[in-house]
mmJSON file of the N, C-alpha and C atoms, coordinates in Angstrom:
{"data_MODEL":{"atom_site":{
"group_PDB":["ATOM","ATOM","ATOM","ATOM","ATOM","ATOM","ATOM","ATOM","ATOM","ATOM","ATOM","ATOM","ATOM","ATOM","ATOM","ATOM","ATOM","ATOM","ATOM","ATOM","ATOM","ATOM","ATOM","ATOM","ATOM","ATOM","ATOM","ATOM","ATOM","ATOM","ATOM","ATOM","ATOM","ATOM","ATOM","ATOM","ATOM","ATOM","ATOM","ATOM","ATOM","ATOM","ATOM","ATOM","ATOM","ATOM","ATOM","ATOM","ATOM","ATOM","ATOM","ATOM","ATOM","ATOM","ATOM","ATOM","ATOM","ATOM","ATOM","ATOM","ATOM","ATOM","ATOM","ATOM","ATOM","ATOM","ATOM","ATOM","ATOM","ATOM","ATOM","ATOM","ATOM","ATOM","ATOM","ATOM","ATOM","ATOM","ATOM","ATOM","ATOM","ATOM","ATOM","ATOM","ATOM","ATOM","ATOM","ATOM","ATOM","ATOM","ATOM","ATOM","ATOM","ATOM","ATOM","ATOM","ATOM","ATOM","ATOM","ATOM","ATOM","ATOM","ATOM","ATOM","ATOM","ATOM","ATOM","ATOM","ATOM","ATOM","ATOM","ATOM","ATOM","ATOM","ATOM","ATOM","ATOM","ATOM","ATOM","ATOM","ATOM","ATOM","ATOM","ATOM","ATOM","ATOM","ATOM","ATOM","ATOM","ATOM","ATOM","ATOM","ATOM","ATOM","ATOM","ATOM","ATOM","ATOM","ATOM","ATOM","ATOM","ATOM","ATOM","ATOM","ATOM","ATOM","ATOM","ATOM","ATOM","ATOM","ATOM","ATOM","ATOM","ATOM","ATOM","ATOM","ATOM","ATOM","ATOM","ATOM","ATOM","ATOM","ATOM","ATOM","ATOM","ATOM","ATOM","ATOM","ATOM","ATOM","ATOM","ATOM","ATOM","ATOM","ATOM","ATOM","ATOM","ATOM","ATOM","ATOM","ATOM","ATOM","ATOM","ATOM","ATOM","ATOM","ATOM","ATOM","ATOM","ATOM","ATOM","ATOM","ATOM","ATOM","ATOM","ATOM","ATOM","ATOM","ATOM","ATOM","ATOM","ATOM","ATOM","ATOM","ATOM","ATOM","ATOM","ATOM","ATOM","ATOM","ATOM","ATOM","ATOM","ATOM","ATOM","ATOM","ATOM","ATOM","ATOM","ATOM","ATOM","ATOM","ATOM","ATOM","ATOM","ATOM","ATOM","ATOM","ATOM","ATOM","ATOM","ATOM","ATOM","ATOM","ATOM","ATOM","ATOM"],
"id":[1,2,3,4,5,6,7,8,9,10,11,12,13,14,15,16,17,18,19,20,21,22,23,24,25,26,27,28,29,30,31,32,33,34,35,36,37,38,39,40,41,42,43,44,45,46,47,48,49,50,51,52,53,54,55,56,57,58,59,60,61,62,63,64,65,66,67,68,69,70,71,72,73,74,75,76,77,78,79,80,81,82,83,84,85,86,87,88,89,90,91,92,93,94,95,96,97,98,99,100,101,102,103,104,105,106,107,108,109,110,111,112,113,114,115,116,117,118,119,120,121,122,123,124,125,126,127,128,129,130,131,132,133,134,135,136,137,138,139,140,141,142,143,144,145,146,147,148,149,150,151,152,153,154,155,156,157,158,159,160,161,162,163,164,165,166,167,168,169,170,171,172,173,174,175,176,177,178,179,180,181,182,183,184,185,186,187,188,189,190,191,192,193,194,195,196,197,198,199,200,201,202,203,204,205,206,207,208,209,210,211,212,213,214,215,216,217,218,219,220,221,222,223,224,225,226,227,228,229,230,231,232,233,234,235,236,237],
"type_symbol":["N","C","C","N","C","C","N","C","C","N","C","C","N","C","C","N","C","C","N","C","C","N","C","C","N","C","C","N","C","C","N","C","C","N","C","C","N","C","C","N","C","C","N","C","C","N","C","C","N","C","C","N","C","C","N","C","C","N","C","C","N","C","C","N","C","C","N","C","C","N","C","C","N","C","C","N","C","C","N","C","C","N","C","C","N","C","C","N","C","C","N","C","C","N","C","C","N","C","C","N","C","C","N","C","C","N","C","C","N","C","C","N","C","C","N","C","C","N","C","C","N","C","C","N","C","C","N","C","C","N","C","C","N","C","C","N","C","C","N","C","C","N","C","C","N","C","C","N","C","C","N","C","C","N","C","C","N","C","C","N","C","C","N","C","C","N","C","C","N","C","C","N","C","C","N","C","C","N","C","C","N","C","C","N","C","C","N","C","C","N","C","C","N","C","C","N","C","C","N","C","C","N","C","C","N","C","C","N","C","C","N","C","C","N","C","C","N","C","C","N","C","C","N","C","C","N","C","C","N","C","C","N","C","C","N","C","C"],
"label_atom_id":["N","CA","C","N","CA","C","N","CA","C","N","CA","C","N","CA","C","N","CA","C","N","CA","C","N","CA","C","N","CA","C","N","CA","C","N","CA","C","N","CA","C","N","CA","C","N","CA","C","N","CA","C","N","CA","C","N","CA","C","N","CA","C","N","CA","C","N","CA","C","N","CA","C","N","CA","C","N","CA","C","N","CA","C","N","CA","C","N","CA","C","N","CA","C","N","CA","C","N","CA","C","N","CA","C","N","CA","C","N","CA","C","N","CA","C","N","CA","C","N","CA","C","N","CA","C","N","CA","C","N","CA","C","N","CA","C","N","CA","C","N","CA","C","N","CA","C","N","CA","C","N","CA","C","N","CA","C","N","CA","C","N","CA","C","N","CA","C","N","CA","C","N","CA","C","N","CA","C","N","CA","C","N","CA","C","N","CA","C","N","CA","C","N","CA","C","N","CA","C","N","CA","C","N","CA","C","N","CA","C","N","CA","C","N","CA","C","N","CA","C","N","CA","C","N","CA","C","N","CA","C","N","CA","C","N","CA","C","N","CA","C","N","CA","C","N","CA","C","N","CA","C","N","CA","C","N","CA","C","N","CA","C","N","CA","C","N","CA","C","N","CA","C","N","CA","C"],
"label_alt_id":[null,null,null,null,null,null,null,null,null,null,null,null,null,null,null,null,null,null,null,null,null,null,null,null,null,null,null,null,null,null,null,null,null,null,null,null,null,null,null,null,null,null,null,null,null,null,null,null,null,null,null,null,null,null,null,null,null,null,null,null,null,null,null,null,null,null,null,null,null,null,null,null,null,null,null,null,null,null,null,null,null,null,null,null,null,null,null,null,null,null,null,null,null,null,null,null,null,null,null,null,null,null,null,null,null,null,null,null,null,null,null,null,null,null,null,null,null,null,null,null,null,null,null,null,null,null,null,null,null,null,null,null,null,null,null,null,null,null,null,null,null,null,null,null,null,null,null,null,null,null,null,null,null,null,null,null,null,null,null,null,null,null,null,null,null,null,null,null,null,null,null,null,null,null,null,null,null,null,null,null,null,null,null,null,null,null,null,null,null,null,null,null,null,null,null,null,null,null,null,null,null,null,null,null,null,null,null,null,null,null,null,null,null,null,null,null,null,null,null,null,null,null,null,null,null,null,null,null,null,null,null,null,null,null,null,null,null],
"label_comp_id":["MET","MET","MET","VAL","VAL","VAL","ASP","ASP","ASP","ARG","ARG","ARG","LEU","LEU","LEU","LYS","LYS","LYS","GLY","GLY","GLY","SER","SER","SER","LYS","LYS","LYS","VAL","VAL","VAL","VAL","VAL","VAL","GLY","GLY","GLY","ILE","ILE","ILE","LYS","LYS","LYS","GLN","GLN","GLN","THR","THR","THR","THR","THR","THR","LYS","LYS","LYS","ALA","ALA","ALA","VAL","VAL","VAL","LYS","LYS","LYS","ASN","ASN","ASN","GLY","GLY","GLY","ASP","ASP","ASP","VAL","VAL","VAL","LYS","LYS","LYS","ALA","ALA","ALA","VAL","VAL","VAL","TYR","TYR","TYR","ILE","ILE","ILE","CYS","CYS","CYS","LYS","LYS","LYS","ASP","ASP","ASP","VAL","VAL","VAL","ASP","ASP","ASP","LEU","LEU","LEU","LYS","LYS","LYS","LEU","LEU","LEU","VAL","VAL","VAL","GLU","GLU","GLU","PRO","PRO","PRO","LEU","LEU","LEU","LYS","LYS","LYS","ARG","ARG","ARG","LEU","LEU","LEU","ALA","ALA","ALA","ASN","ASN","ASN","GLU","GLU","GLU","LYS","LYS","LYS","SER","SER","SER","LEU","LEU","LEU","LYS","LYS","LYS","ILE","ILE","ILE","ILE","ILE","ILE","GLU","GLU","GLU","ILE","ILE","ILE","ASP","ASP","ASP","THR","THR","THR","ARG","ARG","ARG","LYS","LYS","LYS","GLU","GLU","GLU","LEU","LEU","LEU","GLY","GLY","GLY","ALA","ALA","ALA","LEU","LEU","LEU","CYS","CYS","CYS","GLY","GLY","GLY","ILE","ILE","ILE","ASP","ASP","ASP","VAL","VAL","VAL","GLY","GLY","GLY","ALA","ALA","ALA","SER","SER","SER","VAL","VAL","VAL","ALA","ALA","ALA","ALA","ALA","ALA","THR","THR","THR","LEU","LEU","LEU","LEU","LEU","LEU"],
"label_asym_id":["A","A","A","A","A","A","A","A","A","A","A","A","A","A","A","A","A","A","A","A","A","A","A","A","A","A","A","A","A","A","A","A","A","A","A","A","A","A","A","A","A","A","A","A","A","A","A","A","A","A","A","A","A","A","A","A","A","A","A","A","A","A","A","A","A","A","A","A","A","A","A","A","A","A","A","A","A","A","A","A","A","A","A","A","A","A","A","A","A","A","A","A","A","A","A","A","A","A","A","A","A","A","A","A","A","A","A","A","A","A","A","A","A","A","A","A","A","A","A","A","A","A","A","A","A","A","A","A","A","A","A","A","A","A","A","A","A","A","A","A","A","A","A","A","A","A","A","A","A","A","A","A","A","A","A","A","A","A","A","A","A","A","A","A","A","A","A","A","A","A","A","A","A","A","A","A","A","A","A","A","A","A","A","A","A","A","A","A","A","A","A","A","A","A","A","A","A","A","A","A","A","A","A","A","A","A","A","A","A","A","A","A","A","A","A","A","A","A","A","A","A","A","A","A","A","A","A","A","A","A","A","A","A","A","A","A","A"],
"label_entity_id":["1","1","1","1","1","1","1","1","1","1","1","1","1","1","1","1","1","1","1","1","1","1","1","1","1","1","1","1","1","1","1","1","1","1","1","1","1","1","1","1","1","1","1","1","1","1","1","1","1","1","1","1","1","1","1","1","1","1","1","1","1","1","1","1","1","1","1","1","1","1","1","1","1","1","1","1","1","1","1","1","1","1","1","1","1","1","1","1","1","1","1","1","1","1","1","1","1","1","1","1","1","1","1","1","1","1","1","1","1","1","1","1","1","1","1","1","1","1","1","1","1","1","1","1","1","1","1","1","1","1","1","1","1","1","1","1","1","1","1","1","1","1","1","1","1","1","1","1","1","1","1","1","1","1","1","1","1","1","1","1","1","1","1","1","1","1","1","1","1","1","1","1","1","1","1","1","1","1","1","1","1","1","1","1","1","1","1","1","1","1","1","1","1","1","1","1","1","1","1","1","1","1","1","1","1","1","1","1","1","1","1","1","1","1","1","1","1","1","1","1","1","1","1","1","1","1","1","1","1","1","1","1","1","1","1","1","1"],
"label_seq_id":[1,1,1,2,2,2,3,3,3,4,4,4,5,5,5,6,6,6,7,7,7,8,8,8,9,9,9,10,10,10,11,11,11,12,12,12,13,13,13,14,14,14,15,15,15,16,16,16,17,17,17,18,18,18,19,19,19,20,20,20,21,21,21,22,22,22,23,23,23,24,24,24,25,25,25,26,26,26,27,27,27,28,28,28,29,29,29,30,30,30,31,31,31,32,32,32,33,33,33,34,34,34,35,35,35,36,36,36,37,37,37,38,38,38,39,39,39,40,40,40,41,41,41,42,42,42,43,43,43,44,44,44,45,45,45,46,46,46,47,47,47,48,48,48,49,49,49,50,50,50,51,51,51,52,52,52,53,53,53,54,54,54,55,55,55,56,56,56,57,57,57,58,58,58,59,59,59,60,60,60,61,61,61,62,62,62,63,63,63,64,64,64,65,65,65,66,66,66,67,67,67,68,68,68,69,69,69,70,70,70,71,71,71,72,72,72,73,73,73,74,74,74,75,75,75,76,76,76,77,77,77,78,78,78,79,79,79],
"pdbx_PDB_ins_code":[null,null,null,null,null,null,null,null,null,null,null,null,null,null,null,null,null,null,null,null,null,null,null,null,null,null,null,null,null,null,null,null,null,null,null,null,null,null,null,null,null,null,null,null,null,null,null,null,null,null,null,null,null,null,null,null,null,null,null,null,null,null,null,null,null,null,null,null,null,null,null,null,null,null,null,null,null,null,null,null,null,null,null,null,null,null,null,null,null,null,null,null,null,null,null,null,null,null,null,null,null,null,null,null,null,null,null,null,null,null,null,null,null,null,null,null,null,null,null,null,null,null,null,null,null,null,null,null,null,null,null,null,null,null,null,null,null,null,null,null,null,null,null,null,null,null,null,null,null,null,null,null,null,null,null,null,null,null,null,null,null,null,null,null,null,null,null,null,null,null,null,null,null,null,null,null,null,null,null,null,null,null,null,null,null,null,null,null,null,null,null,null,null,null,null,null,null,null,null,null,null,null,null,null,null,null,null,null,null,null,null,null,null,null,null,null,null,null,null,null,null,null,null,null,null,null,null,null,null,null,null,null,null,null,null,null,null],
"Cartn_x":[10.512,9.15,8.579,7.326,6.626,6.359,6.624,6.359,4.885,4.316,2.927,2.472,1.265,0.752,0.474,1.135,1.013,-0.047,-0.651,-1.631,-2.993,-3.804,-5.166,-5.122,-6.023,-6.071,-7.49,-7.722,-8.963,-8.588,-9.492,-9.241,-10.436,-10.152,-11.201,-11.339,-11.861,-11.955,-12.918,-14.1,-15.091,-14.606,-14.084,-13.636,-12.425,-11.52,-10.33,-10.706,-11.596,-12.034,-12.697,-13.542,-14.213,-13.197,-12.207,-11.191,-10.351,-10.026,-9.262,-10.073,-11.36,-12.224,-12.32,-12.296,-12.398,-11.07,-9.984,-8.676,-8.048,-8.391,-7.92,-6.756,-6.154,-5.207,-3.778,-2.829,-1.394,-0.873,-1.204,-0.704,-1.738,-1.75,-2.665,-1.852,-2.333,-1.683,-2.614,-2.092,-2.887,-2.144,-2.877,-2.276,-2.08,-1.006,-0.715,-1.607,-2.151,-2.939,-4.449,-4.831,-6.243,-6.586,-7.799,-8.257,-8.147,-7.468,-7.225,-8.513,-9.578,-10.855,-11.387,-11.086,-11.585,-10.836,-9.539,-8.734,-8.351,-8.589,-8.191,-8.83,-10.135,-10.708,-10.035,-9.713,-9.037,-7.623,-6.917,-5.573,-5.613,-6.568,-6.696,-6.962,-7.879,-8.222,-7.012,-6.281,-5.087,-4.039,-3.873,-2.922,-3.36,-4.662,-5.187,-4.908,-4.96,-4.727,-3.237,-2.38,-0.922,-0.556,-1.259,-0.982,0.038,0.801,1.763,1.001,1.282,0.677,1.769,1.53,2.486,1.87,2.588,2.073,2.572,1.663,1.952,1.702,2.524,2.458,1.135,0.652,-0.541,-1.551,-2.797,-3.858,-3.596,-3.089,-2.778,-1.729,-0.718,0.336,-0.218,-1.08,-1.668,-2.57,-3.33,-4.155,-3.304,-2.182,-1.276,-0.711,-0.377,0.125,-0.919,-2.185,-3.286,-3.679,-3.105,-3.43,-4.742,-5.164,-6.388,-6.048,-6.918,-6.664,-7.123,-7.655,-8.097,-7.33,-7.414,-6.735,-7.427,-6.67,-7.204,-6.695,-7.566,-7.179,-6.542,-7.082,-6.682,-6.732,-5.82,-5.85,-5.222,-5.399,-4.795,-4.488,-3.393,-3.082,-3.677,-4.214,-4.927,-4.053,-4.386,-3.663,-3.907],
"Cartn_y":[-4.376,-4.093,-5.296,-5.498,-6.601,-6.237,-7.169,-6.918,-7.108,-8.173,-8.531,-9.501,-9.377,-10.317,-11.639,-12.683,-13.982,-14.835,-15.718,-16.636,-15.992,-16.646,-16.156,-14.935,-14.013,-12.785,-12.251,-11.371,-10.61,-9.141,-8.312,-6.878,-6.145,-5.142,-4.341,-4.61,-3.625,-3.716,-4.816,-4.874,-5.877,-7.3,-7.552,-8.898,-9.313,-8.374,-8.685,-8.956,-8.155,-8.366,-9.732,-10.085,-11.391,-12.529,-12.419,-13.464,-13.575,-12.44,-12.462,-13.155,-12.818,-13.446,-14.949,-15.391,-16.817,-17.554,-16.822,-17.456,-17.882,-17.212,-17.598,-16.761,-15.9,-14.896,-15.18,-14.967,-15.026,-13.662,-12.638,-11.279,-10.262,-9.124,-8.03,-6.854,-6.26,-5.091,-3.899,-2.841,-1.651,-0.433,0.443,1.663,2.702,3.445,4.522,5.738,5.866,7.056,6.862,5.936,5.669,6.253,6.769,7.315,6.245,6.572,5.631,5.071,5.873,5.401,4.205,4.146,3.047,1.741,1.831,0.611,0.207,1.063,0.742,-0.55,-0.789,-2.062,-3.278,-3.182,-4.286,-4.473,-3.378,-3.476,-4.166,-3.782,-4.406,-5.903,-6.261,-7.663,-8.457,-7.888,-8.559,-8.747,-7.744,-7.863,-8.936,-9.012,-10.044,-11.438,-11.577,-12.88,-13.106,-12.162,-12.234,-12.336,-11.573,-11.566,-10.486,-10.751,-9.774,-8.661,-7.404,-6.251,-5.536,-5.39,-4.727,-3.428,-2.334,-1.031,-0.688,-0.228,0.185,1.689,2.407,3.868,4.431,3.931,4.52,3.456,3.881,2.973,2.53,3.435,3.096,1.989,2.098,1.085,-0.271,-0.274,-1.541,-2.13,-1.288,-1.785,-2.469,-1.862,-2.464,-3.787,-3.856,-5.106,-6.215,-5.817,-6.788,-7.131,-6.416,-6.679,-6.067,-4.978,-4.297,-2.881,-2.295,-0.986,0.184,-0.09,0.962,0.829,1.849,1.803,0.861,0.393,-0.483,0.001,0.084,0.53,-0.594,-1.799,-2.95,-4.192,-5.119,-6.424,-7.442,-8.709,-9.767,-10.964,-11.632,-12.904,-14.019,-15.007,-16.096,-17.334,-18.144,-19.399,-20.37],
"Cartn_z":[-17.321,-17.747,-18.481,-18.361,-19.005,-20.464,-21.399,-22.812,-23.152,-22.656,-22.935,-21.856,-21.392,-20.402,-21.103,-20.676,-21.325,-20.632,-21.397,-20.84,-20.651,-19.856,-19.603,-18.704,-18.976,-18.179,-18.148,-17.202,-17.143,-17.122,-17.65,-17.727,-17.133,-16.315,-15.712,-14.231,-13.522,-12.068,-11.632,-12.231,-11.816,-12.072,-13.278,-13.627,-12.789,-12.548,-11.759,-10.306,-9.748,-8.368,-8.224,-9.17,-9.136,-9.184,-10.065,-10.189,-8.919,-8.297,-7.045,-5.951,-5.843,-4.841,-5.046,-6.308,-6.621,-6.47,-6.226,-6.065,-7.372,-8.479,-9.8,-10.32,-9.488,-9.974,-9.526,-10.461,-10.14,-9.73,-10.527,-10.281,-10.733,-10.045,-10.359,-10.889,-11.976,-12.59,-12.4,-11.788,-11.51,-12.044,-12.722,-13.267,-12.178,-12.304,-11.359,-11.606,-12.831,-13.163,-12.986,-12.119,-11.84,-10.475,-10.339,-9.068,-7.98,-6.918,-5.83,-5.239,-5.205,-4.658,-5.439,-6.722,-7.557,-7.315,-7.077,-6.991,-5.572,-4.602,-3.221,-2.706,-2.916,-2.442,-3.087,-4.364,-5.045,-4.499,-4.236,-3.659,-2.302,-1.477,-0.155,-0.292,-1.181,-1.393,-1.894,-2.833,-3.359,-2.272,-1.412,-0.305,0.684,0.966,1.86,1.322,-0.006,-0.651,-0.941,-0.523,-0.735,-2.21,-3.035,-4.469,-4.805,-5.831,-6.322,-7.047,-6.679,-7.34,-8.126,-9.423,-10.303,-10.774,-10.551,-10.965,-12.36,-13.196,-14.567,-14.64,-15.389,-15.408,-15.93,-17.076,-17.676,-18.087,-18.222,-18.69,-20.125,-20.93,-22.317,-22.385,-21.537,-21.497,-21.057,-20.045,-19.59,-20.658,-21.35,-22.449,-23.506,-23.849,-24.832,-24.326,-23.04,-22.463,-22.531,-22.463,-22.518,-23.955,-24.92,-26.318,-26.756,-26.098,-26.499,-26.948,-27.744,-28.334,-27.466,-26.3,-25.389,-24.074,-23.258,-21.973,-21.002,-20.028,-18.987,-17.636,-16.658,-15.325,-14.523,-14.7,-13.897,-14.778,-14.516,-15.187,-14.247,-14.571,-13.767,-14.644,-14.347,-15.001,-14.164,-14.846,-14.173,-14.021,-13.032,-12.802,-13.93],
"occupancy":[1.0,1.0,1.0,1.0,1.0,1.0,1.0,1.0,1.0,1.0,1.0,1.0,1.0,1.0,1.0,1.0,1.0,1.0,1.0,1.0,1.0,1.0,1.0,1.0,1.0,1.0,1.0,1.0,1.0,1.0,1.0,1.0,1.0,1.0,1.0,1.0,1.0,1.0,1.0,1.0,1.0,1.0,1.0,1.0,1.0,1.0,1.0,1.0,1.0,1.0,1.0,1.0,1.0,1.0,1.0,1.0,1.0,1.0,1.0,1.0,1.0,1.0,1.0,1.0,1.0,1.0,1.0,1.0,1.0,1.0,1.0,1.0,1.0,1.0,1.0,1.0,1.0,1.0,1.0,1.0,1.0,1.0,1.0,1.0,1.0,1.0,1.0,1.0,1.0,1.0,1.0,1.0,1.0,1.0,1.0,1.0,1.0,1.0,1.0,1.0,1.0,1.0,1.0,1.0,1.0,1.0,1.0,1.0,1.0,1.0,1.0,1.0,1.0,1.0,1.0,1.0,1.0,1.0,1.0,1.0,1.0,1.0,1.0,1.0,1.0,1.0,1.0,1.0,1.0,1.0,1.0,1.0,1.0,1.0,1.0,1.0,1.0,1.0,1.0,1.0,1.0,1.0,1.0,1.0,1.0,1.0,1.0,1.0,1.0,1.0,1.0,1.0,1.0,1.0,1.0,1.0,1.0,1.0,1.0,1.0,1.0,1.0,1.0,1.0,1.0,1.0,1.0,1.0,1.0,1.0,1.0,1.0,1.0,1.0,1.0,1.0,1.0,1.0,1.0,1.0,1.0,1.0,1.0,1.0,1.0,1.0,1.0,1.0,1.0,1.0,1.0,1.0,1.0,1.0,1.0,1.0,1.0,1.0,1.0,1.0,1.0,1.0,1.0,1.0,1.0,1.0,1.0,1.0,1.0,1.0,1.0,1.0,1.0,1.0,1.0,1.0,1.0,1.0,1.0,1.0,1.0,1.0,1.0,1.0,1.0,1.0,1.0,1.0,1.0,1.0,1.0,1.0,1.0,1.0,1.0,1.0,1.0],
"B_iso_or_equiv":[0.0,0.0,0.0,0.0,0.0,0.0,0.0,0.0,0.0,0.0,0.0,0.0,0.0,0.0,0.0,0.0,0.0,0.0,0.0,0.0,0.0,0.0,0.0,0.0,0.0,0.0,0.0,0.0,0.0,0.0,0.0,0.0,0.0,0.0,0.0,0.0,0.0,0.0,0.0,0.0,0.0,0.0,0.0,0.0,0.0,0.0,0.0,0.0,0.0,0.0,0.0,0.0,0.0,0.0,0.0,0.0,0.0,0.0,0.0,0.0,0.0,0.0,0.0,0.0,0.0,0.0,0.0,0.0,0.0,0.0,0.0,0.0,0.0,0.0,0.0,0.0,0.0,0.0,0.0,0.0,0.0,0.0,0.0,0.0,0.0,0.0,0.0,0.0,0.0,0.0,0.0,0.0,0.0,0.0,0.0,0.0,0.0,0.0,0.0,0.0,0.0,0.0,0.0,0.0,0.0,0.0,0.0,0.0,0.0,0.0,0.0,0.0,0.0,0.0,0.0,0.0,0.0,0.0,0.0,0.0,0.0,0.0,0.0,0.0,0.0,0.0,0.0,0.0,0.0,0.0,0.0,0.0,0.0,0.0,0.0,0.0,0.0,0.0,0.0,0.0,0.0,0.0,0.0,0.0,0.0,0.0,0.0,0.0,0.0,0.0,0.0,0.0,0.0,0.0,0.0,0.0,0.0,0.0,0.0,0.0,0.0,0.0,0.0,0.0,0.0,0.0,0.0,0.0,0.0,0.0,0.0,0.0,0.0,0.0,0.0,0.0,0.0,0.0,0.0,0.0,0.0,0.0,0.0,0.0,0.0,0.0,0.0,0.0,0.0,0.0,0.0,0.0,0.0,0.0,0.0,0.0,0.0,0.0,0.0,0.0,0.0,0.0,0.0,0.0,0.0,0.0,0.0,0.0,0.0,0.0,0.0,0.0,0.0,0.0,0.0,0.0,0.0,0.0,0.0,0.0,0.0,0.0,0.0,0.0,0.0,0.0,0.0,0.0,0.0,0.0,0.0,0.0,0.0,0.0,0.0,0.0,0.0],
"pdbx_formal_charge":[null,null,null,null,null,null,null,null,null,null,null,null,null,null,null,null,null,null,null,null,null,null,null,null,null,null,null,null,null,null,null,null,null,null,null,null,null,null,null,null,null,null,null,null,null,null,null,null,null,null,null,null,null,null,null,null,null,null,null,null,null,null,null,null,null,null,null,null,null,null,null,null,null,null,null,null,null,null,null,null,null,null,null,null,null,null,null,null,null,null,null,null,null,null,null,null,null,null,null,null,null,null,null,null,null,null,null,null,null,null,null,null,null,null,null,null,null,null,null,null,null,null,null,null,null,null,null,null,null,null,null,null,null,null,null,null,null,null,null,null,null,null,null,null,null,null,null,null,null,null,null,null,null,null,null,null,null,null,null,null,null,null,null,null,null,null,null,null,null,null,null,null,null,null,null,null,null,null,null,null,null,null,null,null,null,null,null,null,null,null,null,null,null,null,null,null,null,null,null,null,null,null,null,null,null,null,null,null,null,null,null,null,null,null,null,null,null,null,null,null,null,null,null,null,null,null,null,null,null,null,null,null,null,null,null,null,null],
"auth_seq_id":[1,1,1,2,2,2,3,3,3,4,4,4,5,5,5,6,6,6,7,7,7,8,8,8,9,9,9,10,10,10,11,11,11,12,12,12,13,13,13,14,14,14,15,15,15,16,16,16,17,17,17,18,18,18,19,19,19,20,20,20,21,21,21,22,22,22,23,23,23,24,24,24,25,25,25,26,26,26,27,27,27,28,28,28,29,29,29,30,30,30,31,31,31,32,32,32,33,33,33,34,34,34,35,35,35,36,36,36,37,37,37,38,38,38,39,39,39,40,40,40,41,41,41,42,42,42,43,43,43,44,44,44,45,45,45,46,46,46,47,47,47,48,48,48,49,49,49,50,50,50,51,51,51,52,52,52,53,53,53,54,54,54,55,55,55,56,56,56,57,57,57,58,58,58,59,59,59,60,60,60,61,61,61,62,62,62,63,63,63,64,64,64,65,65,65,66,66,66,67,67,67,68,68,68,69,69,69,70,70,70,71,71,71,72,72,72,73,73,73,74,74,74,75,75,75,76,76,76,77,77,77,78,78,78,79,79,79],
"auth_comp_id":["MET","MET","MET","VAL","VAL","VAL","ASP","ASP","ASP","ARG","ARG","ARG","LEU","LEU","LEU","LYS","LYS","LYS","GLY","GLY","GLY","SER","SER","SER","LYS","LYS","LYS","VAL","VAL","VAL","VAL","VAL","VAL","GLY","GLY","GLY","ILE","ILE","ILE","LYS","LYS","LYS","GLN","GLN","GLN","THR","THR","THR","THR","THR","THR","LYS","LYS","LYS","ALA","ALA","ALA","VAL","VAL","VAL","LYS","LYS","LYS","ASN","ASN","ASN","GLY","GLY","GLY","ASP","ASP","ASP","VAL","VAL","VAL","LYS","LYS","LYS","ALA","ALA","ALA","VAL","VAL","VAL","TYR","TYR","TYR","ILE","ILE","ILE","CYS","CYS","CYS","LYS","LYS","LYS","ASP","ASP","ASP","VAL","VAL","VAL","ASP","ASP","ASP","LEU","LEU","LEU","LYS","LYS","LYS","LEU","LEU","LEU","VAL","VAL","VAL","GLU","GLU","GLU","PRO","PRO","PRO","LEU","LEU","LEU","LYS","LYS","LYS","ARG","ARG","ARG","LEU","LEU","LEU","ALA","ALA","ALA","ASN","ASN","ASN","GLU","GLU","GLU","LYS","LYS","LYS","SER","SER","SER","LEU","LEU","LEU","LYS","LYS","LYS","ILE","ILE","ILE","ILE","ILE","ILE","GLU","GLU","GLU","ILE","ILE","ILE","ASP","ASP","ASP","THR","THR","THR","ARG","ARG","ARG","LYS","LYS","LYS","GLU","GLU","GLU","LEU","LEU","LEU","GLY","GLY","GLY","ALA","ALA","ALA","LEU","LEU","LEU","CYS","CYS","CYS","GLY","GLY","GLY","ILE","ILE","ILE","ASP","ASP","ASP","VAL","VAL","VAL","GLY","GLY","GLY","ALA","ALA","ALA","SER","SER","SER","VAL","VAL","VAL","ALA","ALA","ALA","ALA","ALA","ALA","THR","THR","THR","LEU","LEU","LEU","LEU","LEU","LEU"],
"auth_asym_id":["A","A","A","A","A","A","A","A","A","A","A","A","A","A","A","A","A","A","A","A","A","A","A","A","A","A","A","A","A","A","A","A","A","A","A","A","A","A","A","A","A","A","A","A","A","A","A","A","A","A","A","A","A","A","A","A","A","A","A","A","A","A","A","A","A","A","A","A","A","A","A","A","A","A","A","A","A","A","A","A","A","A","A","A","A","A","A","A","A","A","A","A","A","A","A","A","A","A","A","A","A","A","A","A","A","A","A","A","A","A","A","A","A","A","A","A","A","A","A","A","A","A","A","A","A","A","A","A","A","A","A","A","A","A","A","A","A","A","A","A","A","A","A","A","A","A","A","A","A","A","A","A","A","A","A","A","A","A","A","A","A","A","A","A","A","A","A","A","A","A","A","A","A","A","A","A","A","A","A","A","A","A","A","A","A","A","A","A","A","A","A","A","A","A","A","A","A","A","A","A","A","A","A","A","A","A","A","A","A","A","A","A","A","A","A","A","A","A","A","A","A","A","A","A","A","A","A","A","A","A","A","A","A","A","A","A","A"],
"auth_atom_id":["N","CA","C","N","CA","C","N","CA","C","N","CA","C","N","CA","C","N","CA","C","N","CA","C","N","CA","C","N","CA","C","N","CA","C","N","CA","C","N","CA","C","N","CA","C","N","CA","C","N","CA","C","N","CA","C","N","CA","C","N","CA","C","N","CA","C","N","CA","C","N","CA","C","N","CA","C","N","CA","C","N","CA","C","N","CA","C","N","CA","C","N","CA","C","N","CA","C","N","CA","C","N","CA","C","N","CA","C","N","CA","C","N","CA","C","N","CA","C","N","CA","C","N","CA","C","N","CA","C","N","CA","C","N","CA","C","N","CA","C","N","CA","C","N","CA","C","N","CA","C","N","CA","C","N","CA","C","N","CA","C","N","CA","C","N","CA","C","N","CA","C","N","CA","C","N","CA","C","N","CA","C","N","CA","C","N","CA","C","N","CA","C","N","CA","C","N","CA","C","N","CA","C","N","CA","C","N","CA","C","N","CA","C","N","CA","C","N","CA","C","N","CA","C","N","CA","C","N","CA","C","N","CA","C","N","CA","C","N","CA","C","N","CA","C","N","CA","C","N","CA","C","N","CA","C","N","CA","C","N","CA","C","N","CA","C","N","CA","C","N","CA","C","N","CA","C"],
"pdbx_PDB_model_num":[1,1,1,1,1,1,1,1,1,1,1,1,1,1,1,1,1,1,1,1,1,1,1,1,1,1,1,1,1,1,1,1,1,1,1,1,1,1,1,1,1,1,1,1,1,1,1,1,1,1,1,1,1,1,1,1,1,1,1,1,1,1,1,1,1,1,1,1,1,1,1,1,1,1,1,1,1,1,1,1,1,1,1,1,1,1,1,1,1,1,1,1,1,1,1,1,1,1,1,1,1,1,1,1,1,1,1,1,1,1,1,1,1,1,1,1,1,1,1,1,1,1,1,1,1,1,1,1,1,1,1,1,1,1,1,1,1,1,1,1,1,1,1,1,1,1,1,1,1,1,1,1,1,1,1,1,1,1,1,1,1,1,1,1,1,1,1,1,1,1,1,1,1,1,1,1,1,1,1,1,1,1,1,1,1,1,1,1,1,1,1,1,1,1,1,1,1,1,1,1,1,1,1,1,1,1,1,1,1,1,1,1,1,1,1,1,1,1,1,1,1,1,1,1,1,1,1,1,1,1,1,1,1,1,1,1,1]
}}}
């Protein structure tokens, strides 16, 4: 399990999708407890770009990994 996302990162579906489109992402983190309709386009895009997708159990856990006090559905580490 990841202790904390190190380095530069983006949090949220819009910011992560933008970073993936720009080719700025190393890995994408997606919560398992998020509605699939919300994250499916991002998953497809990440797969097209051959990015590593890491699933995290809860939004609260991903928020903590990102160093924020609220939950996060999606995040990405940047190059």
